[in-house]
N, C-alpha and C positions, 0 to 999 in steps of 0.2 A: 944339183939344183932341185931336181924333182924330189929327191929324198928329203931335202930340207923342207920343202913345201909340205910333204906328207907328214913329217915329224913335228911340225909346229902345233902347239896346242889349239884345239878347235875353240872358236869363240862361242859363247853361250847361244847366240842367235843361230849359229850353224847347227848346233846340237838339236835345238828345238825344231829347226827346219827339217833335219834328218828324221826326227821322230814323226813329224807331221807327214812327211813323204812316205814313211813306212806304213802309216795308217791309211793314207789315201790310196796307196798301191796294194795294200794288204800284203805287205812283204815283211815277214818276221825277221829276216836277216838284217834288214836296215835298222829295225828297232833294236835288235841285239847289239849292233854297232853303237847306236846311241847310248844304250845302257852301259856298254863297256867303257865308253868315253866318260860317262858320268861317274863311273866307279874308280877312275884314276885319281891320285892325290892332287889336290888343288883345284878340282873341278868345282864350278859354281853350283852345279846340280848334284844331288846325291843319287844313288841308285834308286832309292824309293821314290824320289821326285820324278825320275824319268819313267819308272813303272806306272806311276799314277797318271802322268801326262799321256803315256801310251794307252792306258785304259780309257781315258777320256777321248782320245783320238779315235780309237777303234769303235767306241760307242757312237761317235758322230758319223763315222763312215761305214758302220756296220761291217767292219773288217774282221771276218770270221777267223781267218788263220792267225792274225795278230792276237785276237782275243784268246784263242785256244793256247797259243804260245805263252801269253802272260799268265793264264790260269794254271797251266800244267808245268811250265818250266821256270817261271819267275815268282811263283807263290803269290800272285795277285789274288785278291779276295773278291768273289762275286757279291759278297755282302755289301760292298761299297757302291754297287750299281743300283740306282733308284730310278723308278719310272719317269719322274720329272726330269732327271738328267738325260735319259734316253731321248726324250722329246725335245728338250731345250737345246741340246747339242747337235741335233740332227742336221747334216749337210744336205743341200739340194742334190737330188739324184743319188742319195745314199742307197745302199743295198737293202733288199727286202728285210723286214723286221723278224718274221717268224723263225727263219734259220738261226738268226742271232740269239733269239730268246731260247731256242732249243739248246744251244751251247751253254748258256747261262744255267738253265735248269739241270743240265747234265753235270754241272759242277757245283750243285748245292744251292743255287739261287732260290730264294723264297718268293713265290709268285705273288704273295700278299704283302710283300715289303712295301713301305710307303715313304721311307725317308725319316730324318730325325725330327721334323716338325709334326706336331699333333694333327694338323689339318691337311698334310700332304696326301695326295691321292695314290692308291695302289694302281697297278696296271689296268685292272678291269674298269676303273673309272675313266681311263683314257680311251677305252675301247667302245664306248656307248654309241659312237657314230660310225664304227667300223665293224660290220657284221662278221667278217672273217676273223679278225683279231678277237672279238668278243666270244665267238664260239670256241676258238682255240683256248682262251683263258678258262672258260667253263669246263672244257674237256680236261684241262690240266689242274682242276681242283681249286680254281680261284674262288674266294669267299665273296658273297654278296653283302656281307656285313662284317666290319672289322671292329673287334672289341676296343672300346675307347672312343667310338664315334660320338657318344653322348657323355662328355666329361661332367664331373660333379659340379653342382651349383651351390651358391651360398644360400642362407635362409631367405633372402629377398629374391631368389631365383636368378641372380646374376652369376656370371662366371665365364669360363672359356667357351668360345663358340664351337659347337660341334662341327666335325667335318661335314661337308656337303654329302648328303646321303646319295647312294647309287641311283635311286629313282629320281631324286632331285636333279642330278646330273643328266640322267636319261630324258627327263621331261624337257630339257632344254635343247637336246641335239639328236636324240634317237628317234626312230620310227615308232609308231604305236605298237607294231608287232614286237620290236625289240624290248620296249617298255614292258609289255605283257610277259614276254619270256623271262625277264628278270624278276618280275613280280611273282611268277609261278615258281621261281627258284627260292622265294622267301625274302627277297629284297624288301626293305622297309620303306614306307612312305614317310618322307621327311616333312617338316613343318612348312617348308617353302616350295613344295613340289609344284603347285599350281602357279605360285608367284613366278618361279623361274621359267615355266612354260610360257606364261604371258609375256614376261620380259623378253624372251628370245623371239617370240612371234612379233613383238613390236619392232625389234631390230631387223627383222626380215621384211617388214611391211614396205610397200612401194614408196619410192621417193622421187626418182627421176626417170623411171621406166627401164632402168638398166639392171634391176634386181632379177635374181633367179626366181621366177614365179613358183616353180615347183617347191623350192625351199620354204617359201612363205606358206603355201598351202599345206605342207607337211607340218609346220609348226601350228597352224590353225587347227588341223586335225587333232593334234595332241591336246590342245586346250579344250576342244569339245569333248574328246574322249575322257579327259580327267574329270570333267564335270558331269557329263551325261552317263558315262559307264562306270568309272571308278567311284563317282559320288563325292568328290571333294567339294567342300563348302566354298562357294564363290565369294563369301564375305569373311573368310577365315583371316585371322591376324597372322602375319608372316614374320614377326620380329621376335627377338629375345629380349628379356629384361636387360636394360643397360645400353640398348641401341635403338635407332628409329625403327618403327614398325608400321603396319597398316595392311589394308586389304589388297588384292591384286589390282583393283582400280587405282589405289594409291600409287602403286608402282608405275602405272601408265601416266598418272598425273605428274609425276616427277620428270618423265621423259618429254623433252621439248626439242626433238631432233629433226623436225620437219617431215617425218614419215607419216604416211596416211594410215593411222591406226583406227579409223572410224569403224571398220568392220569388226575389229577386235573389241573395241569398246562396246559396240552394240551387242556383240556375242555375249559379253558378260552381263550387260544390262538385261537382255532378254531372259537370262537365266537367274535373275534375282539379285544381281549386284546392286548395292546401295551406295551411291556416290556421296551420301551424307554421313555414312558410318565412320565414327572416329576410330583411330588406331589404338594400340595398347599404350601402356605407360612405360616410360624409360626406367623408372625406379619407384619403389613403394612410396605412395603419398604424392606423386607428381601428377600433373594433368595429362589426360589422354592425348595422344598424337593427333594431328589434324586429319580431317576427312579428305577424300580425293578432291572434292571441289575446293576446299580450303587450301590445298596444296597447289592446284592448277592456277588459281586466280593470281596470287603474287608472283608466280613463275611466268605469267604471261602465256600460258599454254592454251591459246585460243582454239586450237584444233580440238583439244579435249573438251573444253567448255562448250564449243559449238556442237560437238557430237552428242553430248548429254542433252543439251537444249533441243536439238532436232529429234532425238529419241523420245523425249518427254512430250513434245508436240505431236509426234506420230501416235504415241499411246493415247493421248487425249482425244485425238481425232477418231481413233478406233472406238473409243468408249462413248462417243456422242452419236 
């Protein structure tokens, strides 16, 4: 009876479960069993299917022994591992990342790989808020600029949108020290660096008192640094031809999420931001995009409108 039970064909769900268990326990023998079953005639899964499932599973669980087994004994390719997959598949409580990356690098993985899509991020882009990982990437030769970040445009300036630059990403989630470290390495300032810093600061602004105050202060420090030290134009247009654009204030005018962005709005106004400045044009011959005030009014963004009104009243009182 036991032999009959063991000899019966495994159901597909059982094979998948065996593969998942192998990755969760980091046990190559279990995965080898799943691959052997998949290799038998009549199996729903092919051997290559199971190898790929195993690769995804060991990525999710940071299963180092399973990963090594797949790369060294099953001819799995490190080239199919992309940073976005590493993060999107990660399981809660997964093993630490750096030893996993060391195994990949030892088997020919390109640290600058970013996946099949033009705008996908390399690993360094994911590391801007993780000092340990960022330093590791730089020590292992990660590039701060990937060729193709600025794809070709047509004669009207329209075309594929560039990948978010490394400093644009850092402006939204890194410390000022990390931002400057990357800038010293030659990372380029993107067209939306200040816009993204402002946008992220707005999302960390106070709403009900439960927010992490230190995160908001860190994001405000970045906004001030970009304007006061780096010298970014507080009225720069942040769009590309063919999509909506505008100044950093326009980005705030679009947000009507109930967060208290008054300090952020005043920070920009104090540094010369113009709420009446129009945005760029969507295409040649079209009208400019609306100003921040023209965006806030129909959106019912009373917090933004009140903040501008209060700031102007304060400036008027100072001049009298």
